[in-house]
C-alpha positions as CSV (number, residue, x, y, z in Angstrom):
1,M,-3.2,22.1,20.1
2,K,-4.6,18.4,19.6
3,K,-4.5,15.6,21.9
4,I,-3.7,12.6,19.7
5,L,-3.4,9.2,21.2
6,V,-0.9,6.8,19.5
7,T,-0.9,3.1,20.1
8,G,2.3,1.5,19.3
9,G,4.0,4.6,20.3
10,A,7.2,2.7,21.3
11,G,7.8,0.7,18.1
12,F,9.7,1.7,15.1
13,I,7.1,3.7,12.8
14,G,5.3,4.4,15.8
15,S,8.2,6.1,18.1
16,A,9.2,8.1,14.7
17,V,5.3,9.6,14.8
18,V,5.3,10.7,18.5
19,R,9.0,11.8,18.1
20,H,7.8,14.1,15.3
21,I,4.9,15.6,17.0
22,I,6.4,16.4,20.4
23,N,9.7,17.8,18.2
24,N,7.8,19.6,15.7
25,T,4.3,20.4,16.6
26,N,2.0,21.9,20.0
27,D,0.1,18.5,20.2
28,V,-0.3,16.3,23.2
29,V,0.8,12.5,22.7
30,I,-0.7,9.6,24.8
31,N,1.3,6.8,24.1
32,V,-0.4,3.5,24.8
33,D,2.2,0.6,24.2
34,K,2.4,-2.8,25.3
35,L,6.1,-3.3,25.2
36,T,6.4,-6.7,23.4
37,Y,10.0,-7.3,22.2
38,A,9.8,-4.6,19.5
39,G,8.4,-1.8,21.7
40,N,11.6,0.2,23.3
41,T,11.0,3.0,25.4
42,E,14.5,4.0,24.4
43,S,13.3,5.1,21.5
44,L,11.9,7.9,22.7
45,A,14.6,8.9,25.8
46,D,15.0,12.5,23.7
47,I,11.5,13.4,24.4
48,A,10.2,11.2,27.7
49,H,10.2,14.0,29.9
50,S,8.2,16.6,27.5
51,E,5.1,18.1,29.1
52,K,3.2,17.0,26.4
53,Y,4.1,13.3,26.4
54,F,2.1,10.8,28.4
55,F,3.0,7.0,28.2
56,E,0.3,4.0,29.8
57,Q,2.0,0.5,29.1
58,I,-1.4,-1.2,28.2
59,D,-2.5,-4.1,25.7
60,I,-5.3,-2.5,23.0
61,C,-6.9,-6.0,23.6
62,D,-8.0,-5.0,27.1
63,S,-11.2,-2.9,27.0
64,E,-11.3,-1.7,30.4
65,K,-8.0,0.1,30.2
66,M,-8.3,1.4,26.9
67,R,-11.9,2.8,28.2
68,Y,-9.8,4.4,30.7
69,V,-7.2,6.2,28.3
70,F,-10.2,7.6,26.5
71,N,-12.1,9.0,29.5
72,H,-8.9,10.1,30.9
73,Y,-7.0,12.0,28.5
74,Q,-10.1,12.9,26.1
75,P,-8.2,13.0,22.7
76,D,-9.5,14.2,19.8
77,A,-7.8,11.8,17.5
78,V,-6.5,8.4,17.2
79,M,-3.4,7.3,15.5
80,H,-3.4,3.3,15.8
81,L,0.3,1.7,14.8
82,A,0.0,-1.1,17.6
83,A,0.5,-3.9,15.7
84,E,2.4,-7.6,15.1
85,S,4.6,-6.6,11.9
86,H,6.8,-9.3,11.1
87,V,5.8,-11.5,8.4
88,D,8.0,-14.3,9.3
89,R,6.9,-14.4,12.9
90,S,3.4,-14.5,11.6
91,I,4.7,-17.8,9.8
92,D,5.9,-19.2,13.0
93,G,3.1,-18.1,15.2
94,P,0.1,-16.5,13.8
95,G,-2.3,-16.4,16.4
96,D,-0.2,-13.4,18.1
97,F,-1.0,-11.4,14.8
98,I,-4.7,-12.3,15.1
99,Q,-5.3,-11.4,18.7
100,T,-3.1,-8.1,18.3
101,N,-4.2,-6.9,14.5
102,I,-7.7,-8.3,14.9
103,I,-9.1,-8.6,18.0
104,G,-6.7,-5.2,19.2
105,T,-8.2,-3.3,16.5
106,Y,-11.7,-4.2,16.9
107,V,-11.1,-3.6,20.7
108,L,-9.8,-0.1,20.0
109,L,-12.9,0.7,17.6
110,E,-15.1,-0.3,19.8
111,E,-13.6,2.0,22.8
112,A,-13.3,4.8,20.4
113,R,-16.9,4.6,19.2
114,R,-18.2,4.5,23.0
115,Y,-16.2,7.5,23.8
116,Y,-16.8,9.4,20.3
117,S,-20.9,8.7,21.3
118,T,-20.0,11.1,24.7
119,L,-18.7,14.3,22.2
120,D,-20.4,17.3,21.5
121,N,-21.1,18.1,17.7
122,L,-17.7,20.3,17.5
123,Q,-15.9,18.0,19.3
124,K,-17.3,15.1,16.6
125,E,-16.7,17.1,14.0
126,Q,-12.9,17.3,14.8
127,F,-12.3,14.0,16.1
128,I,-10.4,11.1,13.5
129,F,-9.6,7.7,13.9
130,H,-6.5,7.0,11.5
131,H,-5.6,3.2,11.2
132,V,-2.1,2.8,10.0
133,S,-1.7,-0.3,7.4
134,T,0.6,-1.7,5.0
135,D,0.8,-2.1,1.2
136,E,1.5,-6.0,1.8
137,V,-2.2,-6.1,2.2
138,Y,-2.6,-6.0,-1.7
139,G,-0.5,-9.3,-2.1
140,D,2.1,-9.9,-4.9
141,L,2.0,-7.1,-7.5
142,G,3.9,-8.8,-10.5
143,S,6.6,-7.1,-12.5
144,E,4.3,-3.7,-13.7
145,G,2.3,-1.5,-12.4
146,L,1.6,0.4,-9.1
147,F,-0.3,-0.3,-6.0
148,T,-3.4,2.2,-5.8
149,E,-5.8,3.2,-2.9
150,T,-8.9,0.8,-5.5
151,T,-6.2,-1.8,-5.8
152,S,-8.1,-4.8,-4.3
153,Y,-6.7,-7.0,-1.6
154,E,-4.7,-10.3,-2.0
155,P,-3.0,-10.7,1.0
156,S,-0.4,-13.6,1.2
157,S,1.0,-14.3,4.9
158,P,-0.6,-14.8,8.2
159,Y,0.4,-11.0,9.2
160,S,-0.9,-9.7,5.8
161,A,-4.3,-11.2,6.2
162,S,-4.8,-9.9,9.6
163,K,-3.9,-6.2,8.3
164,A,-6.0,-6.7,5.7
165,A,-8.8,-8.0,8.2
166,S,-8.1,-4.7,10.4
167,D,-8.6,-2.2,7.3
168,H,-12.1,-3.8,6.9
169,L,-12.9,-3.2,10.3
170,V,-12.3,0.5,10.4
171,R,-14.3,0.8,7.4
172,A,-17.2,-1.0,8.5
173,W,-17.0,1.5,11.3
174,L,-17.4,3.9,9.7
175,R,-20.0,3.0,7.1
176,T,-22.0,0.9,10.0
177,F,-21.3,3.2,13.2
178,D,-20.4,6.6,11.5
179,L,-16.9,6.4,13.2
180,P,-14.7,8.7,11.5
181,T,-12.1,7.1,10.1
182,I,-9.0,7.2,7.7
183,V,-6.6,4.5,6.5
184,T,-3.2,4.7,5.3
185,N,-1.1,2.0,3.5
186,C,2.8,2.5,3.3
187,S,5.6,0.8,1.8
188,N,8.8,-1.1,3.3
189,N,9.8,1.1,6.0
190,Y,13.7,1.8,7.3
191,G,15.8,4.2,9.4
192,P,16.6,4.6,12.9
193,Y,15.6,2.4,15.8
194,H,14.4,-0.3,13.6
195,F,14.0,-3.5,15.3
196,P,17.1,-5.9,13.8
197,E,15.1,-8.7,12.6
198,K,14.2,-7.0,9.5
199,L,16.3,-7.0,6.3
200,I,18.0,-3.6,6.6
201,P,19.0,-3.3,10.5
202,L,19.9,-7.2,10.3
203,T,22.1,-6.7,7.3
204,I,24.0,-4.0,9.0
205,L,24.6,-5.3,12.3
206,N,25.5,-8.9,11.0
207,A,28.0,-7.3,8.6
208,I,30.1,-5.8,11.1
209,S,30.0,-8.6,13.3
210,G,31.0,-11.0,10.4
211,K,27.9,-12.8,10.4
212,P,26.5,-14.1,7.2
213,L,24.1,-11.7,5.5
214,P,20.9,-13.7,4.6
215,V,19.1,-12.9,1.5
216,Y,15.7,-15.4,0.9
217,G,15.7,-17.2,-2.8
218,D,18.1,-15.1,-5.4
219,G,17.2,-11.9,-3.9
220,S,15.1,-10.4,-6.8
221,Q,12.2,-9.8,-4.7
222,V,11.0,-5.7,-5.1
223,R,10.1,-3.4,-2.5
224,D,9.2,0.2,-2.1
225,W,11.7,1.7,0.4
226,L,10.3,4.8,2.7
227,Y,12.0,6.2,5.3
228,V,10.3,6.4,8.2
229,E,10.7,9.9,9.2
230,D,9.2,10.4,6.0
231,H,6.7,8.2,6.9
232,A,6.2,10.2,10.0
233,R,5.4,13.2,8.5
234,A,3.1,12.0,6.4
235,L,1.2,10.1,9.3
236,Y,0.9,13.6,10.8
237,R,-0.1,15.5,7.5
238,V,-3.0,12.9,7.3
239,V,-4.6,12.7,10.7
240,T,-4.3,16.5,10.7
241,Q,-5.0,17.7,6.7
242,G,-7.0,14.1,5.6
243,Q,-10.3,13.5,4.6
244,V,-12.9,10.9,6.4
245,G,-13.6,8.1,4.8
246,E,-10.4,8.4,2.6
247,T,-7.6,5.9,2.1
248,Y,-4.1,7.5,1.6
249,N,-1.0,5.3,0.0
250,I,2.2,6.3,1.3
251,G,5.3,5.5,-0.7
252,G,9.0,6.5,-1.3
253,H,9.3,6.0,-5.0
254,N,12.4,3.8,-4.0
255,E,12.1,0.4,-5.8
256,R,14.7,-1.8,-5.2
257,R,15.6,-5.7,-5.1
258,N,16.5,-7.2,-2.0
259,I,20.0,-8.0,-3.4
260,D,20.7,-4.4,-4.4
261,V,20.1,-3.4,-0.9
262,V,21.7,-5.6,0.6
263,K,24.8,-4.6,-1.7
264,T,24.2,-1.3,-1.2
265,I,24.6,-1.6,2.3
266,C,27.7,-3.3,1.9
267,A,29.1,-0.4,0.0
268,I,28.3,2.1,2.3
269,L,30.0,0.0,4.9
270,E,33.5,-0.4,3.2
271,E,33.7,3.3,2.9
272,I,32.7,4.6,6.3
273,R,33.8,1.5,8.2
274,P,36.8,-0.3,6.0
275,N,37.9,-2.0,9.1
276,K,36.5,-5.1,8.9
277,P,36.1,-8.3,11.3
278,E,38.5,-10.7,11.6
279,G,38.8,-12.8,8.6
280,V,36.4,-10.5,6.4
281,H,37.8,-9.2,3.4
282,Y,35.0,-7.7,1.8
283,Y,31.3,-7.4,3.2
284,D,29.6,-8.5,0.2
285,D,31.7,-11.9,1.0
286,L,29.1,-12.3,3.7
287,I,26.1,-12.5,1.6
288,T,24.7,-16.0,1.9
289,Y,21.6,-17.0,-0.4
290,V,19.2,-19.2,2.1
291,A,16.0,-21.0,1.3
292,D,12.9,-18.3,0.4
293,R,10.3,-17.8,2.8
294,P,7.1,-19.4,1.9
295,G,4.6,-17.5,0.4
296,H,7.2,-14.7,-0.7
297,D,5.7,-11.7,-2.8
298,E,7.8,-10.8,-5.7
299,R,7.1,-7.1,-6.0
300,Y,5.1,-4.3,-4.0
301,A,5.6,-0.6,-5.4
302,I,3.2,2.2,-4.4
303,D,1.5,4.7,-6.1
304,A,1.5,8.1,-4.1
305,S,0.3,10.5,-6.1
306,K,-3.3,11.1,-4.3
307,I,-1.2,12.3,-1.4
308,K,1.2,14.3,-2.9
309,K,-1.9,16.2,-4.8
310,E,-4.4,16.3,-2.0
311,L,-2.5,16.6,0.8
312,D,0.9,18.3,-0.7
313,W,3.0,15.2,0.5
314,L,6.6,14.2,-0.9
315,P,9.3,11.9,0.6
316,A,12.5,14.3,1.5
317,E,14.8,11.1,1.5
318,T,16.3,9.2,-1.7
319,F,16.8,5.7,-1.0
320,E,20.6,6.9,-1.2
321,T,20.5,9.2,1.1
322,G,18.1,7.4,3.6
323,I,19.9,4.4,3.5
324,R,23.6,5.9,4.4
325,K,21.6,8.0,7.1
326,T,20.7,4.7,8.5
327,V,24.1,2.8,8.1
328,Q,25.2,5.6,10.3
329,W,22.7,5.7,13.0
330,Y,23.7,1.9,13.8
331,L,27.2,3.0,13.6
332,N,26.8,5.7,15.9
333,N,24.1,4.0,18.4
334,E,25.7,0.8,19.3
335,Q,24.7,1.0,22.7
336,W,20.7,1.1,21.5
337,W,20.8,-2.1,19.5
338,K,23.1,-4.0,21.8
339,R,20.9,-3.5,24.3
340,V,18.1,-4.8,22.0
341,L,19.9,-7.7,21.3
342,D,20.1,-8.7,24.7
343,G,16.9,-10.0,24.6
344,S,15.2,-13.3,23.1
345,Y,16.0,-12.1,19.6
346,Q,19.8,-12.8,18.3
347,G,19.7,-12.4,14.8
348,E,18.4,-15.7,13.7
349,R,16.3,-17.3,11.3
350,L,12.7,-17.0,11.5
351,G,9.6,-18.0,9.7
352,I,10.6,-21.6,8.6
353,V,7.9,-23.9,8.2
């Protein structure tokens, strides 16, 4: 049994990680989350009363409170997922991304280093700091090739630049201070409990509400899609079996153009929710092409062969199975997303310079 400190565990990916650990292992989870607009404890309702689960509402930038967490819970591992993550929001307000993603990671590394120095040799051998990052740090891939763990960093947005900086900090704390760290870089996640500012949940909810389905530019941008529960399994595999100092790319093997993702969702809705809002004949009639996002990368795609070879991980979901599950989940969980939309975000366009 391990005690795992998960930062950002009330977010989209973080909550999937927490649910996976509580439901499928004997490990204890200490969830630290500031509960910003994208953090939602309702995403953890099914496991919130578990004896293996503890929650602390704390900003990772608060060194004093993070020191308390380390001292009080004595974790065996850290899974660092707390981050501002939406590219459009980083265009509107990059300061929050610098603060959380860079300063927050620095504070967390320093508190982890201080705590690590108090451990005995056996505890040090077992401790790991796992930093969860994104493939967006690599920048625009172009029409050919795949991102590998040795691809150079060329971030395009304030978001990806802040994540690139945090990746470098984590590796520097290993090299300079011998803090045992691992970095993972993932492709685009999708699935249940996704905050509806992102492409897939926004498309689903706009479609069933009869609202326009915004597609940036001509929709030709390509992303590799990873079902969030597959990602959660991969992250747990890394934190328990990964090698210190290594980087692992995690991808879904599902490259799709944005426009094709939107059309796939429309086709699924035609099948399973044929009763449309008044005035809508076909869901794809709602597709609306809008001005492209500034600095929009054309293509991301991950080579995930290393994690398959070294840690025996593969995604269980294809895009076809995962997207169908996702659409059905949003149709079945109207109460969850309606409460989310009762807040400050109502599906408006963000990130316009």
